[in-house]
C-alpha positions in Angstrom: 0.1 0.0 0.0 1.4 3.5 -1.1 2.1 6.3 1.4 -0.9 8.3 0.1 -3.3 5.0 0.6 -1.8 4.6 3.9 -2.5 8.2 5.0 -6.3 7.9 3.5 -7.0 4.9 5.6 -5.3 6.5 8.7 -7.7 9.6 8.1 -10.9 7.4 7.8 -9.8 5.6 11.1 -9.3 8.9 12.8 -12.7 10.1 11.6 -14.7 6.8 13.0 -12.3 6.9 16.3 -14.0 10.2 17.2 -17.2 8.2 17.4 -16.3 4.7 17.7 -12.8 3.7 19.0 -13.5 -0.2 18.8 -14.5 0.2 15.3 -11.5 2.2 14.3 -9.0 -0.5 15.5 -11.0 -3.0 13.7 -10.7 -0.8 10.3 -7.2 0.6 10.6 -4.6 -1.9 10.8 -2.0 -1.4 13.5 0.8 -1.1 11.0 -1.0 1.8 9.5 -2.0 3.5 12.8 -1.0 7.1 13.4 2.5 6.5 11.9 1.1 6.9 8.4 -0.1 10.3 9.0 2.5 12.9 8.1 3.6 15.3 11.2 4.5 18.0 8.6 2.8 19.4 5.4 4.4 21.6 2.8 7.5 21.6 4.8 5.5 23.1 7.8 4.9 21.2 11.2 0.8 20.3 11.9 -0.3 21.8 15.0 -3.8 21.1 16.3 -4.9 23.6 18.8 -8.2 24.4 20.9 -10.2 26.3 18.3 -10.1 29.4 20.6 -6.5 29.8 20.4 -6.2 28.7 17.0 -8.5 31.4 15.6 -7.0 33.8 17.8 -3.8 33.2 15.5 -5.5 32.9 12.4 -7.7 36.5 12.9 -4.7 38.6 11.2 -4.8 36.5 7.9 -8.6 35.2 7.9 -9.9 37.5 5.7 -6.9 37.5 3.2 -7.1 34.3 1.9 -9.8 33.0 -0.4 -12.0 30.0 1.0 -14.1 27.9 -1.5 -16.4 26.8 1.6 -16.9 30.6 2.5 -17.6 31.4 -1.1 -20.3 28.4 -1.4 -21.8 29.5 1.8 -22.1 32.9 0.8 -24.2 32.0 -2.3 -26.5 29.9 -0.1 -26.9 32.8 2.1 -27.3 35.6 -0.4 -30.2 33.4 -1.9 -31.8 33.1 1.3 -31.4 36.9 2.2 -32.7 37.6 -1.6 -35.7 35.6 -0.7 -36.8 37.2 2.3 -36.0 40.7 0.9 -37.4 43.5 2.9 -38.3 41.3 5.7 -34.9 42.0 7.2 -35.4 45.5 7.5 -35.4 46.2 11.3 -35.1 42.6 11.9 -33.2 41.6 15.2 -30.4 39.3 13.7 -28.1 37.2 15.8 -24.7 35.9 14.0 -23.3 33.2 16.1 -19.6 32.3 15.4 -19.6 35.5 13.7 -15.5 35.7 13.3 -14.4 38.6 11.6 -17.9 39.8 10.7 -18.2 38.2 7.2 -22.0 37.7 7.9 -22.7 40.4 10.3 -21.8 43.1 7.7 -24.2 41.1 5.1 -27.2 41.0 7.6 -26.4 44.7 8.5 -26.3 45.7 4.8 -29.9 43.7 4.5 -31.1 46.5 7.1 -31.0 44.1 10.4 -30.1 45.1 13.8 -27.1 42.7 14.2 -25.8 40.8 17.6 -22.5 39.4 16.4 -20.9 36.4 18.7 -17.8 34.9 18.8 -15.2 33.2 21.4 -12.1 34.6 19.7 -11.0 38.2 20.7 -8.5 38.2 17.7 -11.4 37.5 15.4 -13.6 40.1 17.1 -11.0 42.6 17.2 -10.8 42.5 13.6 -14.6 42.6 13.1 -14.8 45.7 15.0 -12.1 47.3 13.0 -14.3 47.6 9.9 -16.3 50.5 8.7 -19.8 50.4 10.1 -18.9 48.2 13.4 -20.6 51.0 15.5 -24.1 49.5 14.4 -23.2 46.4 15.2 -23.4 44.7 18.7 -20.3 42.5 19.3 -20.0 40.0 22.2 -17.5 37.6 23.4 -19.0 34.4 24.0 -18.3 30.4 23.8 -21.0 28.9 22.1 -20.5 25.7 24.3 -22.2 27.6 27.1 -25.7 29.0 27.1 -26.5 32.1 25.1 -26.5 35.3 27.3 -29.8 36.4 25.5 -33.5 36.5 26.5 -35.8 34.1 25.1 -37.3 35.2 21.6 -34.8 38.0 21.5 -34.3 37.5 17.6 -36.0 37.1 14.5 -33.1 35.7 12.5 -30.3 33.2 13.8 -27.4 32.4 11.6 -24.3 30.0 12.2 -21.9 29.2 9.3 -19.1 27.3 9.2 -18.7 27.0 13.0 -20.4 23.5 13.9 -17.4 21.4 13.3 -16.0 23.1 16.2 -18.7 22.2 18.7 -18.6 18.7 20.1 -22.2 18.3 21.2 -24.6 19.9 19.2 -28.0 19.5 20.8 -27.2 22.1 23.5 -26.5 24.4 21.0 -29.5 24.0 18.8 -31.8 24.0 22.0 -30.5 27.8 22.9 -30.8 28.7 19.2 -34.4 27.9 19.4 -34.7 29.4 22.7 -33.5 32.8 21.4 -35.3 32.8 18.1 -38.7 34.3 18.1 -41.9 32.4 17.0 -42.2 33.3 13.0 -38.2 33.9 12.8 -35.9 31.5 11.0 -32.6 30.1 11.2 -29.7 29.5 8.6 -26.9 27.0 9.8 -23.9 25.5 7.7 -20.9 23.2 8.2 -18.2 21.6 6.3 -20.0 18.3 4.9 -18.7 15.4 6.9 -17.6 13.7 3.8 -15.1 16.5 3.8 -13.8 15.4 7.1 -13.7 11.8 6.0 -11.5 13.1 3.0 -9.1 14.6 5.1 -10.4 18.2 4.9 -11.0 20.5 7.9 -10.4 24.1 8.7 -6.8 25.1 9.0 -4.4 27.7 7.9 -0.8 28.3 7.6 1.3 30.3 10.1 4.5 31.0 8.1 6.0 32.9 11.0 6.2 30.0 13.2 6.4 27.4 10.3 3.2 25.6 11.4 0.2 24.5 9.7 -2.5 25.2 12.2 -5.8 23.1 12.6 -8.4 24.4 15.1 -9.6 21.4 16.9 -12.9 20.0 15.6 -15.4 17.0 16.0 -16.6 14.4 13.5 -20.5 14.7 13.1 -22.6 12.6 10.8 -25.5 14.3 8.7 -27.8 12.4 11.1 -26.2 14.3 13.9 -27.5 17.4 12.8 -30.7 16.5 11.8 -31.4 14.4 14.9 -30.1 17.2 17.1 -32.2 19.8 15.3 -35.5 18.0 15.8 -34.8 17.1 19.4 -34.2 20.7 20.1 -37.7 21.5 18.7 -36.7 22.9 15.5 -38.2 22.4 12.1 -36.4 21.7 8.9 -37.5 23.9 6.2 -34.6 23.3 3.6 -31.6 21.0 3.9 -29.0 20.8 1.1 -25.7 19.1 0.4 -23.9 21.3 -2.0 -21.2 19.5 -4.2 -18.0 20.4 -5.6 -18.5 21.9 -9.6 -16.1 22.7 -12.3 -17.6 26.5 -11.9 -16.1 26.3 -8.5 -13.1 24.8 -9.8 -12.5 27.9 -12.1 -12.4 30.0 -8.8 -10.5 27.5 -6.8 -8.5 25.3 -8.7 -7.8 23.2 -5.7 -11.1 21.8 -5.4 -10.9 19.7 -8.6 -10.6 16.9 -6.4 -13.9 17.4 -4.8 -15.9 17.6 -8.1 -18.9 15.5 -7.3 -18.4 15.1 -3.8 -20.7 17.1 -1.1 -18.8 19.7 0.5 -21.1 22.1 2.4 -24.0 21.2 4.5 -27.0 23.6 5.0 -30.2 24.3 6.7 -32.7 26.7 6.8 -35.1 26.1 9.8 -38.0 27.1 11.7 -38.2 27.7 15.6 -41.1 25.6 16.2 -42.0 22.1 15.1 -44.6 21.9 12.2 
């Protein structure tokens, strides 16, 4: 078995090990194990950090490098915002895991009154430095903890490309439902589980320290999202699995290996069950 195949088998074993260590041990031979996984990539040392620390380090360059998942997610969210149109004027919007404010400013420009939440001070500092920040309420908070907002405080709740860093999804989904007003809606997106199975995850290059940094993430199956959403009392209005396309490759050539593979998982939810 060549090194590339060994590394792929090890990646699959790691994915399964996060959910079922016994099954992983049966699947991945001891001879493969972690020894097959490189500790360097493109000459840089691979470092896995707690998500908060990793995003603090990533903040300074986060907006610089184009990201295909961000581009895919923006297209879906733009479509959603176009669909609701003027209903966002004056709407109370909550952006969970706002990062540098990508969606916060999008919602603000659509007329919403935005509260933006993240646990990374570095990312928030970048968001606050942008034009229009005075009109957005930025809040430092860890999404693993109950949200510091009243029941039904928001008409719109958005959480994009964050959930891979949340170990237990159900508590956060329950909090999302609690703070979303009846008649409101929620939009969620995340790296598709198939991408993690193929060895993809959030990561960035810290060239100053010669490190490839990977924020700690957790393996979720599509069923984990669906079950957590329904158990939280939310209803699924739309659910989509967005695949890699030739059009995406034209913009992001490195995504060619993912043509035809699901890359992004998205949901539009209602805060009450139908």
